[in-house]
C-alpha positions as CSV (number, residue, x, y, z in Angstrom):
1,M,11.7,47.7,-49.2
2,K,14.8,46.7,-47.2
3,R,13.5,48.3,-44.3
4,L,10.2,46.6,-44.5
5,F,12.0,43.1,-44.8
6,L,14.1,43.9,-41.6
7,L,10.9,45.0,-39.9
8,A,9.2,41.7,-40.8
9,V,12.2,39.7,-39.6
10,S,12.2,41.5,-36.3
11,L,8.5,40.8,-35.8
12,L,9.1,37.3,-36.7
13,V,11.9,37.0,-34.1
14,L,9.9,38.6,-31.4
15,T,6.9,36.4,-32.0
16,A,9.0,33.3,-32.0
17,C,10.6,34.5,-28.6
18,G,6.9,35.0,-27.2
19,D,5.9,31.6,-28.2
20,K,8.8,30.0,-26.5
21,P,7.3,27.0,-24.5
22,K,7.3,26.8,-20.7
23,P,9.6,24.4,-18.9
24,K,7.9,21.0,-18.3
25,D,6.6,20.9,-14.7
26,Y,5.0,17.6,-14.6
27,A,5.5,13.8,-15.2
28,V,3.3,11.5,-17.2
29,I,2.6,7.9,-16.2
30,S,1.2,5.7,-18.7
31,G,1.2,2.2,-19.9
32,E,-0.7,-1.0,-21.0
33,A,-2.3,-3.7,-18.8
34,Q,-3.4,-7.1,-20.0
35,N,-6.1,-9.2,-18.1
36,F,-7.3,-6.1,-16.2
37,R,-10.9,-5.2,-16.3
38,K,-11.4,-2.6,-13.7
39,R,-12.2,1.1,-14.5
40,N,-9.3,2.5,-12.4
41,I,-5.7,1.7,-11.4
42,T,-4.7,2.9,-7.9
43,L,-1.4,4.7,-7.6
44,I,-0.3,4.7,-3.9
45,G,2.7,6.5,-2.2
46,Y,3.7,8.0,1.1
47,N,0.8,10.3,2.0
48,F,-0.5,10.0,-1.5
49,E,-3.3,8.1,-3.3
50,K,-4.7,8.7,-6.8
51,K,-7.1,6.8,-9.1
52,I,-6.0,6.6,-12.7
53,K,-8.6,5.9,-15.3
54,F,-8.3,2.7,-17.5
55,D,-9.5,2.3,-20.9
56,R,-10.8,-1.2,-21.0
57,K,-11.1,-1.2,-24.8
58,T,-7.5,-0.1,-25.6
59,K,-6.2,-1.7,-22.4
60,T,-4.2,1.6,-21.8
61,F,-4.0,4.3,-19.1
62,S,-2.4,7.6,-18.8
63,D,-2.2,10.5,-16.3
64,T,-0.4,13.6,-15.6
65,L,1.2,13.9,-12.2
66,R,1.9,17.5,-11.0
67,D,3.9,18.5,-7.8
68,I,4.5,14.9,-7.1
69,T,7.3,13.9,-4.6
70,P,9.9,12.0,-6.1
71,G,10.0,8.5,-4.6
72,H,8.7,4.9,-4.4
73,Y,5.1,4.2,-5.3
74,I,2.9,1.2,-5.9
75,L,0.6,0.8,-8.9
76,K,-2.1,-1.7,-8.0
77,F,-3.7,-3.7,-10.8
78,N,-6.2,-5.7,-8.9
79,K,-4.2,-7.8,-6.5
80,R,-1.0,-7.3,-8.3
81,P,1.2,-4.5,-7.0
82,V,4.0,-3.1,-9.2
83,N,6.7,-1.2,-7.4
84,V,7.6,2.0,-9.4
85,Y,10.0,5.0,-8.9
86,L,8.5,8.3,-9.9
87,S,10.3,11.6,-10.2
88,S,8.5,15.0,-10.6
89,L,9.5,15.6,-14.3
90,E,10.5,12.4,-16.0
91,D,7.7,10.3,-17.7
92,L,7.3,6.5,-17.1
93,K,5.6,3.9,-19.2
94,V,4.5,0.6,-17.7
95,M,3.5,-2.6,-19.5
96,V,2.1,-5.4,-17.2
97,D,-0.1,-8.5,-17.1
98,A,-2.4,-8.2,-14.2
99,K,-2.7,-11.9,-13.7
100,K,0.6,-13.4,-14.8
101,R,2.9,-12.5,-12.0
102,T,5.7,-14.6,-13.2
103,E,6.0,-12.1,-16.1
104,D,7.9,-9.0,-15.0
105,P,6.6,-5.5,-15.9
106,V,8.4,-3.8,-18.7
107,F,9.3,-0.1,-18.1
108,E,10.3,2.7,-20.6
109,G,11.6,6.1,-19.6
110,P,14.6,7.8,-18.0
111,N,14.2,5.9,-14.7
112,K,13.9,2.5,-16.4
113,N,16.9,1.1,-14.6
114,I,15.6,2.2,-11.2
115,N,12.2,0.4,-11.9
116,N,13.9,-2.7,-13.2
117,Y,16.1,-2.7,-10.1
118,L,12.9,-2.6,-7.9
119,T,11.4,-5.5,-9.7
120,E,14.5,-7.5,-9.0
121,R,14.7,-6.4,-5.4
122,Y,11.2,-7.4,-4.8
123,K,11.9,-11.0,-6.2
124,K,15.0,-11.4,-4.0
125,H,12.9,-10.8,-0.8
126,G,10.8,-13.6,-1.7
127,L,13.5,-16.0,-2.7
128,I,15.9,-15.3,0.1
129,L,13.6,-14.3,3.0
130,G,10.2,-15.7,2.1
131,N,7.4,-15.6,4.4
132,A,7.8,-13.4,7.5
133,N,6.6,-16.0,9.9
134,K,9.0,-18.6,8.5
135,L,11.9,-16.0,8.7
136,F,11.4,-15.1,12.3
137,S,10.8,-18.6,13.2
138,L,14.4,-19.5,12.3
139,E,16.9,-20.2,15.0
140,E,19.2,-17.3,15.7
141,A,22.2,-18.3,13.6
142,E,20.3,-19.3,10.6
143,F,18.3,-16.1,10.8
144,L,21.4,-14.0,10.9
145,S,22.9,-15.9,8.0
146,K,19.6,-15.3,5.9
147,M,19.8,-11.5,6.8
148,D,23.5,-11.2,5.8
149,E,22.9,-13.2,2.5
150,Y,19.8,-10.8,1.7
151,K,21.8,-7.7,2.5
152,S,24.7,-8.6,0.3
153,S,22.5,-9.8,-2.4
154,L,20.5,-6.5,-2.5
155,E,23.9,-4.5,-2.3
156,D,25.4,-6.4,-5.3
157,L,22.0,-6.0,-7.2
158,A,22.1,-2.3,-6.6
159,D,25.8,-2.0,-7.8
160,A,25.1,-3.9,-11.0
161,S,21.8,-2.1,-11.9
162,Q,23.4,1.1,-13.5
163,L,21.4,3.4,-10.9
164,P,21.9,7.1,-10.8
165,A,24.6,7.9,-8.2
166,D,22.3,9.8,-6.0
167,Y,19.7,7.2,-6.0
168,L,22.4,4.5,-5.4
169,E,23.7,6.3,-2.4
170,K,20.2,6.5,-0.7
171,E,19.3,3.1,-1.7
172,K,22.4,1.7,0.0
173,R,21.3,3.2,3.1
174,N,17.6,2.0,2.6
175,I,19.1,-1.7,2.5
176,N,20.8,-1.2,5.6
177,Y,17.8,0.3,7.3
178,E,15.7,-2.8,6.3
179,F,18.5,-5.1,7.6
180,I,18.6,-3.3,11.0
181,R,14.9,-3.4,11.3
182,N,14.7,-7.0,10.9
183,I,17.5,-7.6,13.3
184,N,15.6,-5.5,15.9
185,N,12.4,-7.3,15.3
186,Y,13.8,-10.8,15.7
187,Q,13.5,-11.2,19.5
188,P,10.0,-9.8,19.8
189,Y,8.6,-11.7,16.8
190,H,10.3,-15.0,17.7
191,R,8.7,-14.7,21.1
192,I,5.2,-14.3,19.6
193,L,5.6,-17.1,17.1
194,Y,6.8,-19.5,19.8
195,G,4.7,-18.2,22.6
196,D,7.8,-17.8,24.8
197,E,7.8,-14.4,26.4
198,E,11.0,-15.3,28.1
199,Y,13.1,-15.9,25.1
200,E,16.4,-14.0,24.8
201,V,18.9,-13.7,22.0
202,S,22.4,-14.7,22.7
203,D,25.2,-12.3,23.9
204,T,26.7,-12.5,20.4
205,F,23.5,-11.3,18.8
206,P,24.0,-7.8,17.0
207,K,23.0,-5.1,19.5
208,D,23.2,-1.2,19.4
209,I,23.0,-1.3,15.6
210,M,20.9,1.9,15.6
211,D,23.4,4.0,17.4
212,D,24.8,5.5,14.2
213,I,21.5,6.3,12.6
214,D,20.7,9.9,12.0
215,F,17.0,10.2,12.6
216,N,16.7,13.6,11.1
217,N,17.5,12.7,7.5
218,S,14.6,14.1,5.4
219,A,16.0,12.5,2.2
220,D,16.2,9.2,3.7
221,F,12.7,9.7,5.4
222,L,11.1,10.3,1.9
223,H,13.0,7.6,0.3
224,S,12.8,4.7,2.6
225,V,9.8,2.9,4.2
226,S,12.2,1.1,6.4
227,Y,13.7,4.3,7.8
228,R,10.3,5.7,8.6
229,K,9.2,2.5,10.3
230,L,12.5,2.5,12.3
231,L,12.0,6.0,13.4
232,K,8.4,5.3,14.5
233,E,9.4,2.3,16.4
234,Y,12.2,4.1,18.1
235,L,9.9,7.0,19.1
236,D,7.3,4.5,20.4
237,K,9.7,2.9,22.7
238,I,10.7,6.3,24.2
239,A,7.1,7.3,24.5
240,N,6.2,4.1,26.3
241,K,9.0,4.6,28.9
242,R,8.1,8.4,29.3
243,K,4.4,7.8,29.7
244,P,3.2,8.0,33.3
245,E,1.5,5.0,34.8
246,D,-2.0,6.6,34.3
247,G,-0.9,8.8,31.6
248,D,-2.1,9.4,28.0
249,F,0.2,7.7,25.5
250,D,-1.1,9.8,22.5
251,L,-0.2,12.9,24.3
252,T,3.2,11.5,25.5
253,Y,4.0,10.4,21.8
254,L,3.2,13.9,20.5
255,Q,5.6,15.5,23.1
256,T,8.2,12.8,22.3
257,V,8.3,13.6,18.6
258,H,8.7,17.3,19.4
259,T,11.7,16.8,21.7
260,E,13.4,14.0,19.8
261,V,13.2,15.1,16.1
262,V,14.9,18.3,14.9
263,D,14.1,18.1,11.2
264,T,11.1,20.3,10.4
265,L,9.8,18.2,7.5
266,I,10.0,14.9,9.5
267,K,8.6,16.4,12.7
268,N,5.7,18.1,10.8
269,D,4.9,14.8,9.0
270,L,5.1,12.4,12.0
271,I,3.0,14.6,14.3
272,H,0.5,15.2,11.6
273,A,0.2,11.4,10.7
274,A,-0.3,10.7,14.5
275,A,-2.7,13.5,15.2
276,K,-5.2,12.7,12.4
277,K,-6.0,9.5,14.5
278,Q,-4.8,10.4,18.1
279,I,-6.7,13.4,18.3
280,T,-9.9,11.2,18.1
281,T,-8.6,8.8,21.0
282,T,-6.6,11.2,23.3
283,T,-8.2,11.6,26.8
284,N,-6.8,15.1,26.8
285,L,-8.4,16.7,23.8
286,K,-7.8,20.3,24.7
287,E,-4.3,19.9,25.9
288,Y,-3.5,17.6,22.8
289,Y,-4.8,20.2,20.3
290,K,-3.1,23.1,22.1
291,K,0.3,21.3,21.9
292,Y,-0.1,20.1,18.3
293,M,-0.8,23.6,17.3
294,G,2.2,24.8,19.0
295,Y,4.5,22.2,17.6
296,S,3.4,22.1,14.0
297,T,4.7,24.6,11.6
298,N,2.7,23.4,8.6
299,E,-0.4,25.8,8.1
300,A,-2.3,23.2,5.9
301,N,-1.8,20.4,8.4
302,K,-2.8,22.7,11.2
303,A,-6.0,23.7,9.5
304,E,-6.8,20.0,9.0
305,I,-6.4,19.2,12.6
306,K,-8.4,22.3,13.7
307,D,-11.2,21.1,11.5
308,L,-11.2,17.6,13.5
309,Y,-11.0,19.4,16.8
310,D,-14.0,21.6,16.0
311,K,-16.0,18.4,15.0
312,L,-14.6,16.6,18.2
313,K,-15.9,19.4,20.4
314,L,-19.5,18.3,19.3
315,T,-19.0,15.0,21.0
316,A,-17.4,16.3,24.3
317,Q,-18.7,15.2,27.5
318,G,-22.3,16.6,28.2
319,Q,-23.0,17.1,24.6
320,P,-26.1,15.2,23.1
321,S,-24.9,12.0,21.5
322,P,-25.2,11.8,17.8
323,K,-27.9,9.1,16.8
324,F,-28.1,5.8,15.0
325,T,-31.5,4.8,13.6
326,D,-33.1,1.5,12.5
327,L,-30.0,-0.8,12.8
328,E,-30.9,-4.5,12.5
329,N,-31.3,-6.3,15.8
330,Y,-30.0,-9.9,16.1
331,N,-33.1,-10.6,18.1
332,G,-35.4,-9.3,15.4
333,G,-36.6,-5.9,14.2
334,T,-34.5,-2.8,14.2
335,T,-33.3,-0.6,17.0
336,S,-32.3,3.1,17.2
337,L,-30.6,5.1,19.9
338,D,-33.9,6.7,20.8
339,D,-35.3,3.4,21.7
340,L,-32.6,3.0,24.4
341,I,-32.4,6.4,26.2
342,G,-35.0,7.7,28.5
343,K,-35.2,4.4,30.5
344,G,-32.9,5.3,33.4
345,K,-30.0,3.5,32.1
346,Y,-26.5,4.3,31.0
347,I,-25.5,2.9,27.5
348,Y,-22.1,1.4,26.9
349,I,-21.7,1.0,23.2
350,D,-19.1,-1.2,21.6
351,V,-18.3,-0.4,18.0
352,W,-16.7,-3.5,16.5
353,A,-16.4,-5.8,13.3
354,T,-15.9,-9.5,12.8
355,W,-12.7,-8.8,10.8
356,C,-11.0,-6.9,13.8
357,G,-8.8,-9.1,15.9
358,F,-8.5,-6.6,18.8
359,C,-12.4,-6.4,18.9
360,K,-12.6,-10.1,19.3
361,K,-10.1,-10.0,22.2
362,E,-12.5,-7.7,24.1
363,I,-15.6,-10.0,23.7
364,P,-15.0,-12.3,26.7
365,L,-14.1,-9.4,28.9
366,L,-17.2,-7.6,27.7
367,K,-19.3,-10.7,28.4
368,R,-17.9,-10.9,31.9
369,L,-18.5,-7.2,32.5
370,E,-22.2,-7.7,31.3
371,Q,-22.7,-10.6,33.7
372,Q,-21.0,-8.4,36.6
373,Y,-23.6,-5.6,35.9
374,H,-26.6,-7.6,35.0
375,G,-29.7,-5.9,36.3
376,K,-28.0,-2.7,37.0
377,N,-28.7,0.7,35.4
378,I,-26.6,0.1,32.4
379,E,-27.3,-1.3,28.9
380,F,-24.5,-3.0,26.9
381,V,-24.9,-2.5,23.1
382,S,-22.6,-3.8,20.5
383,I,-22.8,-2.2,16.8
384,S,-21.2,-4.2,14.1
385,V,-19.8,-2.0,11.3
386,D,-19.4,-4.9,9.0
387,K,-20.5,-4.4,5.4
388,S,-23.8,-6.0,4.4
389,S,-22.1,-8.9,2.6
390,L,-20.8,-10.0,6.1
391,K,-24.2,-10.3,7.8
392,E,-24.0,-14.2,8.0
393,K,-20.6,-14.0,9.5
394,W,-21.8,-11.4,12.1
395,K,-24.7,-13.9,13.0
396,Q,-22.3,-16.8,13.3
397,T,-19.8,-14.8,15.3
398,I,-22.5,-14.0,17.8
399,V,-23.5,-17.7,18.1
400,D,-19.9,-19.0,18.2
401,R,-18.7,-16.5,20.9
402,E,-22.1,-16.6,22.8
403,M,-22.3,-12.8,22.6
404,T,-24.9,-11.2,24.9
405,G,-26.3,-7.7,25.3
406,V,-28.0,-5.8,22.4
407,Q,-26.4,-7.0,19.1
408,L,-26.9,-4.5,16.2
409,F,-25.8,-4.6,12.6
410,A,-25.1,-1.6,10.6
411,G,-24.2,-3.1,7.1
412,K,-21.9,-0.2,6.7
413,S,-18.2,0.4,7.6
414,E,-17.2,2.9,10.3
415,T,-16.4,5.3,7.4
416,E,-19.8,5.1,5.9
417,L,-22.3,4.8,9.0
418,Q,-23.3,8.4,10.0
419,F,-23.2,7.6,13.7
420,T,-19.5,6.5,13.5
421,K,-18.5,9.4,11.3
422,D,-20.1,11.9,13.7
423,Y,-17.9,10.3,16.3
424,L,-14.9,10.4,14.0
425,I,-14.0,6.8,14.6
426,K,-10.7,6.0,13.0
427,G,-10.0,2.6,14.6
428,L,-11.7,-0.4,16.1
429,P,-12.9,-1.3,18.6
430,R,-14.3,2.0,20.0
431,F,-16.3,2.3,23.3
432,I,-18.7,5.0,24.1
433,L,-20.6,5.8,27.2
434,I,-23.9,7.7,27.2
435,D,-25.9,8.9,30.1
436,P,-29.8,7.9,30.6
437,D,-30.7,11.1,28.9
438,G,-28.6,10.5,25.8
439,N,-25.8,12.9,26.5
440,I,-22.2,11.8,26.1
441,V,-20.3,10.7,29.3
442,N,-17.1,9.6,27.5
443,A,-16.8,9.5,23.7
444,N,-13.7,7.4,23.9
445,A,-14.5,5.2,27.0
446,P,-12.1,2.7,28.3
447,R,-12.3,-0.8,26.9
448,P,-13.3,-3.8,29.1
449,S,-9.6,-4.9,29.2
450,A,-8.7,-1.4,30.9
451,G,-10.1,-3.0,34.0
452,D,-10.1,-0.6,37.0
453,A,-10.0,2.5,34.6
454,L,-13.5,1.5,33.5
455,I,-14.8,0.2,36.7
456,N,-13.8,3.5,38.5
457,I,-16.0,5.4,36.0
458,F,-18.9,3.1,36.6
459,D,-18.5,3.6,40.3
460,E,-18.4,7.3,40.0
461,L,-21.6,7.3,38.2
462,D,-23.1,5.0,40.7
463,I,-23.8,2.3,38.1
């Protein structure tokens, strides 16, 4: 009997050991939201976006987050953003009123102090700095005083918020990065706001304040938006200086990141973020693709860019153009690409939208171009990729700006219209040049503002 008892105990111990739960490898974000009626809440982070289902009956939400990168995120409740810090293992509960912005969100969980700090940090930005236009319109001395006050206030807040030591250390650097970025942007922004391109800061204005920044700090890159923006602006300046007069900025930027950034995580992230758009706009597609594949060491990123490259080859010079069909014509009826080809004319297409400021800047130059080539073997076509709800605004814009040429309305955005999806259009405006037979001459043709770059192409084609 004693042996049987010992055997049973042994089996019980073995079973208990076998049932030992696995270590938690996820975080749960949950909470309650008052005055919120949508079906989903959006969680946004760096290179991250997720929809979280919202139960409108119980006014609650909950989601499991696996393999999440620890860092700062935004929970969007309609127009109310809530800044949150998420780690890969600690759960977070958020209680918020989607309409009453004067009521602070309430947090529960191990990172409660960090999230309370973020709420107070956001409020100090509004109280001390306020509107960006107002801030950068200040005279130099008052601006610097505001920035010193803001930096000191944030540092004091961070020290008083009982933050974890590792977070506090990174956050102190983050505060400094934000301070430096605003200092760097004062002169160019002040020039824009006052329309004075000759404005110069005084000799006593802080200069060379970026000299001590380590731009190969992957921990700060993941933690700080200001660090990422500073790095991007720094690289943009170098690329602009290095770009040959008639060179390709996209290609130069890619090469600049490769030579200036040593940290593998940062380099892979920067070139991938750039390549997803730049590969669709570069004038040296093959070279750009070849260099990207040589620079990147992230296999998932490389596979994504290869997929884009394979699609872009379908819109290379000489390939038949993708088609658009039955788009509403401002002058009545509908128009398809097939209605325009085969008439002995090249087709210069402007893909634009009424909300796009850069698009509107091209309109007077496009009108002048149309007048210059009136009666020639070229047709000027503008396709608005405004959504259907903006049809009246599209019509009024044509009237107000006296737009000429063939004016077409898609009623879909550039990410929804098949024609623009086929061309992988990532930004507006986008100009496309097609030959009289419907074949692509240039899938990313120069804008009217490019001047001789466009005219030279027209001359070569005997337009």
